[in-house]
C-alpha positions in Angstrom: 97.7 117.4 100.6 94.2 118.7 101.2 91.7 116.3 99.8 93.8 114.9 97.0 91.8 112.2 95.2 92.9 109.5 92.9 90.8 106.6 91.2 90.1 103.6 93.4 93.2 101.5 93.0 91.8 98.1 92.0 89.2 99.6 89.6 91.9 101.6 87.9 94.3 98.6 87.7 91.6 96.3 86.3 90.9 99.0 83.6 94.5 99.5 82.7 95.8 95.9 82.5 92.8 93.6 82.9 94.5 90.5 81.5 97.8 90.8 83.4 98.3 88.2 86.1 97.7 89.7 89.6 98.1 86.6 91.9 99.4 83.1 91.8 98.0 81.2 94.8 98.4 77.4 95.0 97.2 76.2 91.6 95.1 79.2 90.9 96.1 82.1 88.6 94.0 85.3 88.8 94.2 88.3 86.5 93.5 91.8 87.7 90.1 91.8 86.1 89.3 88.5 87.9 90.5 90.0 91.1 88.3 93.0 90.6 85.2 90.9 89.8 85.7 88.6 92.8 86.3 91.6 95.1 83.2 93.3 93.7 81.1 90.3 94.5 82.4 90.0 98.0 81.8 93.7 98.6 78.1 93.1 97.7 78.0 90.3 100.3 79.7 92.6 103.0 77.2 95.3 102.2 74.3 92.8 102.6 75.7 92.1 106.1 75.5 95.8 106.9 79.1 96.9 106.4 79.2 100.6 105.3 81.7 103.3 104.3 83.8 104.6 107.2 83.2 101.6 109.5 86.0 99.8 111.2 86.0 96.0 110.3 88.2 93.5 112.1 89.9 91.0 109.8 91.4 87.9 111.3 92.6 85.9 108.3 95.4 83.8 106.9 97.4 84.2 103.7 94.9 83.2 101.2 93.3 84.3 97.9 90.0 84.9 99.7 91.8 87.2 102.2 93.0 89.4 99.3 89.5 89.7 97.9 88.1 90.6 101.3 90.7 93.3 101.8 90.0 94.8 98.4 86.2 94.5 98.9 86.5 96.6 102.0 88.4 99.2 100.0 85.7 99.2 97.3 83.1 99.9 100.0 85.3 102.6 101.7 85.3 100.6 105.0 88.5 100.5 107.1 90.2 97.2 107.7 91.5 96.5 111.2 94.1 93.9 110.2 94.6 91.5 113.2 97.6 89.3 113.9 96.3 85.8 113.9 99.0 84.6 116.3 97.5 86.6 119.1 95.3 85.1 121.9 91.6 85.9 122.2 92.3 88.3 125.1 94.7 90.3 123.0 92.2 90.4 120.1 89.4 91.5 122.3 91.5 94.5 123.4 92.2 95.5 119.8 88.6 95.1 118.6 87.3 97.2 121.5 90.0 99.8 121.2 89.4 100.2 117.4 85.6 100.2 118.0 85.2 97.7 115.3 81.6 96.9 114.3 82.3 93.7 112.5 84.8 90.8 112.5 85.5 88.6 109.5 87.5 85.5 110.5 88.7 82.1 109.4 86.5 79.1 110.2 89.4 77.6 112.2 89.3 80.4 114.8 86.0 79.1 116.2 87.2 79.0 119.9 88.6 82.5 119.6 85.3 83.6 118.1 83.4 82.3 121.1 85.6 84.2 123.6 85.3 87.4 121.5 81.5 87.1 121.3 81.2 86.6 125.1 83.3 89.7 125.7 82.0 92.0 123.0 78.3 91.4 122.7 77.5 93.9 120.0 80.2 92.8 117.6 78.9 90.9 114.6 81.2 88.0 113.6 81.3 86.4 110.2 83.2 83.3 109.3 84.4 82.5 105.8 81.8 79.8 105.4 79.0 82.1 106.4 80.3 84.8 104.0 80.3 82.3 101.1 76.5 81.6 101.7 75.4 85.3 101.6 73.5 86.6 98.6 75.3 89.7 97.4 73.5 93.1 97.0 74.4 95.6 94.3 77.3 97.3 96.2 77.7 101.1 96.5 81.3 101.4 95.3 83.8 104.2 96.0 85.1 105.2 92.5 87.6 107.6 94.0 89.8 107.5 97.1 90.9 110.5 99.1 94.6 110.1 100.0 93.9 111.3 103.5 91.3 108.7 104.2 92.1 105.7 106.5 92.7 102.5 104.6 94.0 100.2 107.3 94.7 100.0 111.0 97.5 97.7 112.3 98.3 97.3 116.0 101.8 97.7 117.2 103.0 96.8 120.7 104.0 100.0 122.6 107.0 100.3 124.9 104.4 100.9 127.6 101.7 98.3 128.1 98.9 98.0 125.5 99.3 98.0 121.8 98.2 101.0 119.7 96.3 101.1 116.4 98.5 102.7 113.7 96.5 104.7 111.2 97.6 104.0 107.6 96.0 106.2 105.0 95.7 105.5 101.2 98.3 108.2 100.8 100.7 106.4 103.2 100.4 103.2 101.1 100.6 105.1 97.8 103.8 107.0 98.7 105.3 103.9 100.3 104.8 102.1 96.9 106.1 105.1 95.0 109.2 105.5 97.2 110.0 101.8 96.8 109.6 101.9 93.0 111.9 104.9 92.7 114.5 103.0 94.7 114.2 99.4 93.4 112.9 100.4 90.0 110.0 98.6 88.4 110.4 96.2 85.5 107.8 94.7 83.1 109.0 91.2 84.3 108.8 91.9 88.0 107.0 89.3 90.2 107.0 89.5 94.0 107.0 86.5 96.3 104.9 87.1 99.5 105.5 84.5 102.2 105.3 87.0 105.0 101.9 87.4 106.7 99.4 89.8 105.1 98.5 91.0 108.6 102.0 92.6 108.8 102.9 95.7 106.9 105.6 93.8 105.1 103.0 91.5 103.6 100.1 94.0 103.1 102.5 96.5 101.3 103.2 93.9 98.7 99.5 93.6 97.9 99.3 97.4 97.5 102.4 97.5 95.2 100.9 94.7 93.1 97.8 96.8 92.3 99.8 100.1 92.0 102.5 98.7 89.7 100.4 96.1 87.9 102.7 93.4 89.1 102.0 89.7 89.8 102.6 88.3 93.3 103.1 84.7 94.3 101.2 84.3 97.6 102.2 81.5 100.0 100.2 80.5 103.1 103.4 80.6 105.1 107.1 80.4 104.6 108.4 77.1 103.4 112.0 77.2 102.2 111.7 74.3 99.7 108.5 75.8 98.1 110.1 79.2 98.0 113.2 78.1 96.1 111.0 76.1 93.7 108.6 79.0 93.1 111.3 81.5 92.5 112.4 79.3 89.6 108.9 78.3 88.3 107.1 81.6 88.6 110.1 83.7 87.6 110.1 85.6 90.9 112.3 88.7 90.9 111.8 90.2 94.4 111.1 88.7 97.8 110.6 90.2 101.2 112.4 88.4 104.0 113.5 88.6 107.6 116.9 87.3 108.7 115.7 83.8 109.8 114.1 83.2 106.4 117.2 84.3 104.5 119.4 82.1 106.6 117.3 79.1 105.7 117.4 80.0 102.0 121.2 80.3 102.1 121.6 77.0 103.9 119.1 75.1 101.7 120.7 76.3 98.5 124.0 74.7 99.5 126.1 74.9 96.3 123.2 76.0 94.1 122.4 79.6 93.0 119.2 81.5 92.5 118.3 82.2 88.9 119.8 85.2 87.1 116.4 86.9 86.8 116.1 87.1 90.6 117.1 90.7 91.5 116.4 91.4 95.1 115.9 90.1 98.6 114.3 93.0 100.5 115.5 92.4 104.1 113.6 93.9 107.1 112.8 93.0 110.7 115.9 94.1 112.4 119.6 94.2 111.7 121.1 91.2 109.9 124.2 89.4 111.2 127.3 90.2 109.1 128.2 86.6 108.4 124.7 86.1 106.8 125.3 89.1 104.5 128.7 87.9 103.6 127.3 84.4 102.8 124.8 86.1 100.4 127.6 88.1 98.7 129.4 84.8 98.1 126.2 83.2 96.6 125.5 86.4 94.6 122.2 86.9 96.3 121.4 90.6 96.1 120.2 91.7 99.5 118.8 95.1 100.1 118.8 95.9 103.8 115.9 98.1 104.9 114.6 99.9 107.9 111.0 100.6 108.6 108.0 99.9 110.8 104.2 99.8 110.8 104.2 103.6 111.4 106.1 104.1 108.1 103.9 101.8 106.1 106.9 99.4 105.4 110.5 100.5 104.6 111.4 104.1 104.8 115.2 103.6 104.5 116.8 101.1 102.1 120.3 100.3 100.9 120.4 100.5 97.2 122.1 97.7 95.2 125.1 99.8 94.1 126.0 100.5 97.7 125.2 97.1 99.2 128.8 95.8 99.3 130.8 98.8 100.5 128.1 99.7 103.0 127.5 96.3 104.3 125.6 96.6 107.6 123.9 99.9 106.8 120.2 100.3 106.3 120.8 102.8 103.5 119.4 106.2 102.8 115.8 107.4 103.1 113.5 106.7 100.1 112.9 109.6 97.7 109.7 111.1 99.3 111.1 110.6 102.9 113.4 112.4 105.3 115.6 111.3 108.1 117.7 112.9 110.9 119.3 111.9 114.1 118.3 113.9 117.1 120.4 114.3 120.3 118.8 114.4 123.7 119.1 118.2 123.7 116.9 118.4 120.6 119.8 119.3 118.2 120.5 117.4 115.1 123.5 115.1 115.4 126.6 115.4 113.3 127.8 112.5 111.2 128.8 109.5 113.3 127.1 110.7 116.4 124.4 108.3 117.7 121.0 109.6 118.7 117.3 109.0 118.1 116.2 108.2 114.6 113.5 110.7 113.5 111.7 110.4 110.2 109.2 112.3 108.1 107.4 111.8 104.8 104.0 111.1 103.2 104.3 107.4 104.0 104.5 108.1 107.7 101.3 107.6 109.8 99.3 110.7 110.8 98.9 109.1 114.3 97.4 106.4 116.4 93.6 105.5 116.4 91.7 107.1 119.3 95.0 108.0 121.0 95.6 111.8 120.7 98.2 111.9 123.5 100.3 109.1 122.1 100.1 110.7 118.6 101.3 114.1 120.0 104.1 112.4 121.9 105.5 110.5 118.8 104.8 113.1 116.1 106.2 116.5 116.5 106.1 119.2 113.7 105.6 116.4 111.2 108.5 114.3 112.4 108.0 110.9 113.8 110.2 109.9 116.8 110.9 106.2 116.3 112.6 105.6 119.7 115.3 103.8 117.8 119.0 104.7 118.2 121.3 105.1 115.2 123.8 107.3 113.4 124.3 108.6 109.9 127.8 108.6 108.3 129.4 111.3 106.2 127.6 110.1 103.0 124.2 110.0 104.7 123.9 106.3 105.2 121.9 105.1 108.3 123.3 102.6 110.7 120.7 101.3 113.2 122.4 100.7 116.6 119.5 99.6 118.7 115.9 98.9 117.7 113.9 100.7 120.4 116.3 99.8 123.2 114.0 97.3 124.9 112.6 95.8 121.8 113.0 92.0 121.2 112.8 91.0 117.5 112.1 87.3 117.3 111.8 85.9 113.8 110.7 89.3 112.5 108.0 89.8 115.1 108.3 92.8 117.4 108.0 91.9 121.1 107.9 94.6 123.8 108.9 93.5 127.3 106.4 95.8 128.9 103.5 93.8 127.4 104.8 90.5 128.8 105.6 92.1 132.2 102.0 93.4 132.4 100.8 89.8 132.0 103.4 88.4 134.5 102.4 90.9 137.1 98.7 89.8 136.8 99.7 86.4 138.3 98.6 86.5 142.0 101.9 85.1 143.3 104.2 87.5 141.3 105.4 90.6 143.1 107.8 91.9 140.4 108.8 90.9 137.0 111.3 91.9 134.3 111.7 90.7 130.7 114.6 90.9 128.4 115.8 89.3 125.1 118.6 86.9 124.7 120.3 85.8 121.4 118.8 82.7 119.7 120.3 80.9 116.8 117.0 80.2 115.1 114.9 83.3 115.9 117.5 85.9 116.3 116.2 86.7 119.8 113.8 85.2 122.3 112.2 86.7 125.5 113.2 85.5 129.0 111.6 86.5 132.3 113.1 87.3 135.7 110.5 87.0 138.6 110.2 88.0 142.2 107.6 85.8 143.8 105.6 86.1 147.0 107.4 84.6 150.0 106.6 81.0 150.7 105.1 80.5 147.2 106.7 77.7 145.3 106.3 78.9 141.8 107.7 76.9 138.9 108.9 78.2 135.4 106.4 75.8 133.8 103.5 77.3 135.8 104.5 80.9 134.7 104.9 79.8 131.1 101.4 78.1 131.1 99.9 81.3 132.6 101.5 83.3 129.8 100.3 80.8 127.1 96.7 81.6 127.9 97.2 85.4 127.6 99.9 86.0 125.1 100.7 84.9 121.5 103.1 81.9 121.6 106.1 83.8 120.3 105.8 86.3 123.2 105.9 83.6 126.0 109.2 83.7 127.8 111.4 80.8 126.7 113.0 80.7 130.2 112.0 81.9 133.6 114.4 82.8 136.4 113.6 83.6 140.0 115.4 86.2 142.1 115.0 88.2 145.4 115.0 91.6 143.8 115.2 93.2 140.3 117.7 95.9 139.4 115.9 99.2 139.6 117.2 102.8 139.8 116.2 105.5 142.4 113.1 106.3 140.4 112.2 102.6 140.5 112.7 102.2 136.8 113.7 98.7 135.8 117.4 98.7 134.5 117.0 96.4 131.5 120.6 96.5 130.6 121.5 95.2 134.1 118.8 92.6 133.8 120.3 91.4 130.5 123.7 91.1 132.2 122.1 89.1 135.0 120.5 86.7 132.6 123.7 86.2 130.7 125.7 85.7 133.8 
């Protein structure tokens, strides 16, 4: 793997199939050559601003054609995109920009209030809005004709089980092998077209962008998920593949009613946590092919996927590891589990992150002898199919977004009248799960649930704010003072 280089992805794709359609966005249709020309022009503007090879550049953008050109322009310059979740609060973004040591931030015009807060807290950071970028006169950019597969392409932050999020390093090699593994599993067809309604700031969305350029495949980009528009575009743009989470798939099934998806549609790639069995059965009835998958930011998208020929008799399984990847289940004593025995899911492969940005200890803890310890619990059956029992025991998956209780608890404990706080997830019909908080307040303080939620609103993304707040005298903790979340969950249910 030492210093393997390949041609710059977008340059090579524009050379191979210049006239093929790359992106459908709203009423625009852009070929790969157009996409290269647009990205090249933007790279000249970014260089004029002072952006150089190897720098970390924060990107706070929505699903838009301009976002795609900016992301590819950064690749052409050899700069590293720190792709920020635009649902986060200013405080959360400040942490990630400081932690990644980003020198620049490119952001939507609509994030003007966020921009003000960020500028106040990170004085040296240069911020550029889309309007300002449009007015810059481009220079002749110094383009990277080749990419080293070990070089950092993107950074995406993932919430840790303890406190602050960590920046996941994703190399060009990670994205390349993720695309290759997916192609070897799903196959690629001349007629393929991928619908992207998931955010580009998630690995699920960004990986579609990379596959488009690597496969030479058009994508239909939506600003956000709209079930009516989705069904319409599958028909009109002849979409064959779509990435979904459970809540999206449920809406599609309900909206279709007695209708069916067209015959050319070949796959719903389902991620973001285990799917309820009734949903999978409803899809079987409607002949919607669903490929369940298991993956995370650290594996640059799916690493385990259930192939179509197994989808019915292995309903509920996440499948087998993709061709370049490996998987084993490890018991607490370090031994590999036998079939049917649950343990920690441990994965390995060229699509797995080399580590966390500026966090050597965290990287060493999670990656041992090339194996990545996911913290998830699962088992493998006799035939090698993975069944995920528990996504990182404390993790709450709400509408495909990962929420770690520790992050919310840290915010709650910052409230002057809160002595102790615990957060757990409860089932929710619409979102799958939502967070709820249990709080011990200072004696004599008359705290209300609304007050706590308002406090969280200012510090956390909306989807992380507890949907309910309960008050108690004492939280369930063990002798080592560790919060017993399972007990907490039982309390909340009771």
